[in-house]
Each structure stands twice: as structure tokens, then as C-alpha cells.
C-alpha positions in Angstrom: -37.9 -12.5 44.8 -39.1 -11.2 41.3 -35.9 -8.9 41.3 -33.7 -12.0 42.2 -35.5 -14.1 39.3 -35.0 -11.2 36.8 -31.4 -10.8 37.6 -30.8 -14.7 37.2 -32.6 -14.7 33.9 -30.3 -11.7 32.6 -27.4 -13.3 33.8 -28.1 -16.6 32.0 -29.1 -14.7 28.7 -25.6 -13.0 28.8 -23.5 -15.8 30.0 -22.4 -16.8 26.7 -20.7 -13.3 26.0 -17.8 -14.3 28.1 -16.7 -16.9 25.5 -16.6 -14.4 22.5 -13.3 -13.5 21.6 -11.6 -11.8 18.5 -9.9 -14.5 16.4 -5.9 -14.0 16.1 -6.2 -14.6 12.3 -7.9 -11.1 11.9 -5.4 -8.5 12.4 -7.0 -5.3 13.8 -3.8 -3.0 13.2 -0.4 -3.1 12.0 2.7 -3.2 14.0 5.4 -0.7 12.9 8.4 -2.1 14.6 7.2 -1.5 18.2 10.2 -2.0 20.5 10.1 -5.8 21.9 10.5 -4.4 25.5 7.1 -2.6 25.3 5.5 -6.1 24.9 6.3 -7.3 28.3 4.9 -6.3 31.7 3.3 -3.2 32.3 6.5 -1.9 34.5 8.6 -2.1 31.3 9.0 0.5 28.5 5.8 1.7 26.7 5.7 3.8 23.6 3.0 5.7 25.4 5.9 7.2 27.6 8.7 8.0 24.9 9.0 11.3 23.4 7.2 12.2 20.3 10.4 12.7 18.3 11.4 9.0 19.1 8.1 7.6 17.9 8.2 9.7 14.6 11.7 8.5 13.9 11.0 5.0 14.6 7.9 5.0 12.5 10.0 6.7 9.6 12.6 4.1 10.0 9.9 1.3 9.8 8.7 3.0 6.4 12.3 3.3 5.1 12.7 -0.4 5.7 9.7 -1.4 3.8 11.1 0.7 0.9 14.1 -1.2 1.1 12.1 -4.3 1.0 10.3 -3.2 -2.3 13.5 -2.2 -4.0 15.0 -5.6 -3.0 12.0 -7.8 -3.3 12.3 -11.1 -1.5 9.8 -13.4 0.2 9.5 -11.6 3.5 6.7 -11.2 5.9 7.7 -7.7 6.8 5.3 -5.8 4.8 2.6 -8.3 5.8 3.3 -8.5 9.6 3.9 -4.7 10.1 1.7 -3.2 7.7 0.8 0.4 7.6 -0.8 3.1 5.2 1.6 5.9 5.7 4.1 4.8 3.1 1.3 4.0 0.5 -0.3 7.5 1.3 3.1 9.3 0.7 3.8 7.4 -2.5 0.4 8.2 -3.8 0.5 11.9 -3.1 4.0 12.2 -4.5 3.0 10.7 -7.6 -0.1 12.5 -8.1 1.9 15.9 -7.5 4.5 14.9 -10.1 1.7 14.1 -12.6 0.0 17.4 -11.8 0.2 20.0 -14.6 0.5 17.6 -17.5 -2.2 17.6 -20.1 -2.5 17.0 -23.7 -5.4 19.8 -24.0 -3.9 23.3 -23.5 -7.2 24.5 -22.2 -7.0 22.1 -19.3 -4.8 23.3 -16.5 -4.4 19.9 -15.1 -6.4 20.6 -11.8 -8.4 17.7 -11.5 -5.4 15.3 -12.2 -4.5 15.0 -8.5 -7.9 13.7 -7.4 -8.0 11.4 -10.5 -4.6 9.8 -9.9 -5.4 9.8 -6.0 -8.9 7.9 -6.8 -7.2 5.6 -9.6 -4.5 4.3 -7.0 -6.7 3.7 -4.1 -9.7 2.4 -6.0 -7.6 0.0 -8.1 -6.0 -1.2 -4.8 -9.2 -1.8 -3.2 -10.4 -3.7 -6.2 -7.5 -6.0 -6.3 -7.8 -6.7 -2.7 -11.3 -7.7 -3.0 -10.7 -9.9 -5.9 -7.9 -11.5 -3.9 -10.3 -12.2 -1.0 -12.9 -13.6 -3.1 -10.5 -15.9 -4.8 -9.7 -17.4 -1.2 -6.7 -15.3 -0.4 -5.4 -15.5 3.1 -4.0 -12.0 3.2 -6.0 -9.3 5.1 -7.5 -6.4 3.4 -5.2 -3.7 4.9 -2.1 -6.0 4.5 -2.9 -6.1 0.8 -3.5 -2.4 0.4 0.0 -2.1 2.3 1.7 -4.1 -0.2 0.2 -2.9 -3.3 0.8 0.8 -2.2 4.3 0.4 -1.4 5.2 -1.3 -4.6 4.3 1.8 -6.6 7.8 3.1 -5.3 9.6 2.0 -8.5 7.0 3.9 -10.7 7.2 7.0 -8.5 11.0 6.9 -9.1 10.3 6.4 -12.5 7.9 9.5 -12.8 10.6 11.5 -11.1 13.3 10.4 -13.7 11.0 11.1 -16.5 10.3 14.5 -15.4 14.0 15.2 -15.4 14.3 13.6 -18.8 11.7 15.9 -20.2 13.6 19.0 -18.7 16.8 17.9 -20.0 15.8 16.4 -23.6 13.4 17.5 -26.0 10.0 15.6 -26.1 11.2 13.8 -29.4 11.9 10.3 -30.3 15.1 10.0 -28.1 13.4 11.3 -25.0 10.3 9.1 -25.5 12.8 5.9 -26.0 14.5 6.8 -22.8 11.2 7.2 -20.8 9.8 4.0 -22.4 12.8 1.9 -21.2 12.7 3.6 -17.6 8.8 3.1 -17.3 8.9 -0.5 -18.5 11.8 -1.4 -16.1 10.0 0.2 -13.2 6.4 -1.6 -14.3 8.3 -4.8 -14.3 9.8 -4.3 -10.9 6.6 -3.1 -9.1 4.7 -6.3 -10.6 7.7 -8.6 -9.6 7.9 -6.9 -6.1 4.2 -7.2 -5.4 3.6 -10.8 -6.7 6.7 -11.6 -4.5 5.0 -10.8 -1.4 1.5 -11.6 -2.4 2.0 -15.0 -4.1 2.3 -17.3 -0.9 -1.2 -15.9 0.3 -3.1 -17.1 -2.7 -4.3 -20.5 -3.7 -1.9 -22.4 -6.0 -4.5 -22.9 -8.7 -5.7 -19.1 -8.7 -2.4 -17.1 -8.7 -2.7 -16.2 -12.2 -6.2 -14.9 -11.6 -4.7 -12.7 -8.8 -1.6 -11.4 -10.7 -3.5 -10.3 -13.8 -5.4 -7.5 -12.1 -2.1 -6.5 -10.3 -0.4 -6.4 -13.9 -3.3 -4.3 -15.2 -3.2 -1.9 -12.3 0.6 -1.0 -12.5 0.2 -1.0 -16.2 -2.4 1.9 -16.1 0.0 3.7 -13.5 2.9 3.2 -15.9 0.8 4.4 -19.0 0.0 7.6 -17.1 3.6 8.3 -16.4 4.7 7.3 -20.0 2.1 9.7 -21.7 2.6 12.6 -19.5 3.6 15.7 -20.9 4.2 19.1 -19.4 1.4 21.4 -20.3 2.8 24.6 -22.0 
């Protein structure tokens, strides 16, 4: 009898755990264009059974589609619904590598710059995301990181073009003007694209407080690109 009584007491103690569930408003992970058929019954196609090549190609296609959404920004839930961090990571590493080796001080070989750019981009994205959440934004943490990371694409393209300009044109007034125009255009594009995706997730009376840190974030990246000069 004591054993039965103990069993019933533990059963009553943990009876409420069956009602605990994860809210649908909290996304656990992103969905990178998973085939519709994989969401059906267990007898249907599953991504676990497909070849690795098909999985990689499908994910690369999904990342490419998000790049297209950034270059042609419009109000779309693609970056929010199917978020991932592969694209932002690729852009961050590419931009850091392109900025590598540029230094105003000839004694500095530019070695730490990769880590500096990497930290600035990710730390800035986290700060903007936290600011958005504190202001009452409905977007999740990783969704915001995804949008901010993908919207670095125009600035990354600008960095590549600026490096080509520095190779073809001497770093004089003409070269600086050309780079200024390119960086300004890419800065405006990145800011516009990010706000187009994030605007609807923010309270109407606090959108300016959310957009301002985004403006500063892309401005700092644009300034690093504009002031870049290859070390001799």
C-alpha cells in the first residue's frame, strides 16, 4: 500500500506536464525550402532519405533565392519564414576576406582585421536584434539576424567593386569619388532592403527607434569599405 500511495502521489505531481507545449509563435528553427511532400505522412518523401547532393543543391538554391529577394527588396516573408544563417555567414566571411590586408599603418599587416570585421558584423546584428525585441518587435531573434545578415549583400558587392577600382584607378580624387558613389548606393540599398523586411514586425510608433540602429550598422560597414586602402 505505501508503494501504491507513493506512485499515485508522483502521478498527481507530474500530471500537469502533459499540458505543456511549445508555442507556435516561437520558431525553433528555419525551414529552408523543404519539399512540400516531406510534410505529409511518414510514407511520403523525407529529406533524410534523399542524396546529400540533392540536399546541398536545394539549400544553395534557397540561399540564392534569398539573395534575389535582397537585390529586389519587397515586402515578403521569405527571409522571415525560411530563415537561415548560412547566407549571412558566407557574406560575413567574404567581406572580412576582402577587407583583409588593408591598413593605414604600414607596420600593421592587417592580420587582426578579419576578426574585427567578423565581430563588428555579428555583434552589431545582435545589438540591433535585442533593441528590436525590447521595443516590442514581433520578429524572432534568428529571423532578425537572418535579415540583417543577408542585407549585407549590396555592401559586399560594393567592396568587391571598390577593390577592382583600386586596381584599375589610382587612389586619387577620381577613384575616391567613384568609390563614394558605389558605397553610398550600396549603403542605401542595404538599409532600404532591411527596413522593407523588418518594418511590419515593429510597432508603428517605434519604427524610427528601430531603423536608426540599422542605419548606423550599415553606415559603419560602408565606412570601412570606403576608407579601405591596400597596404603597401
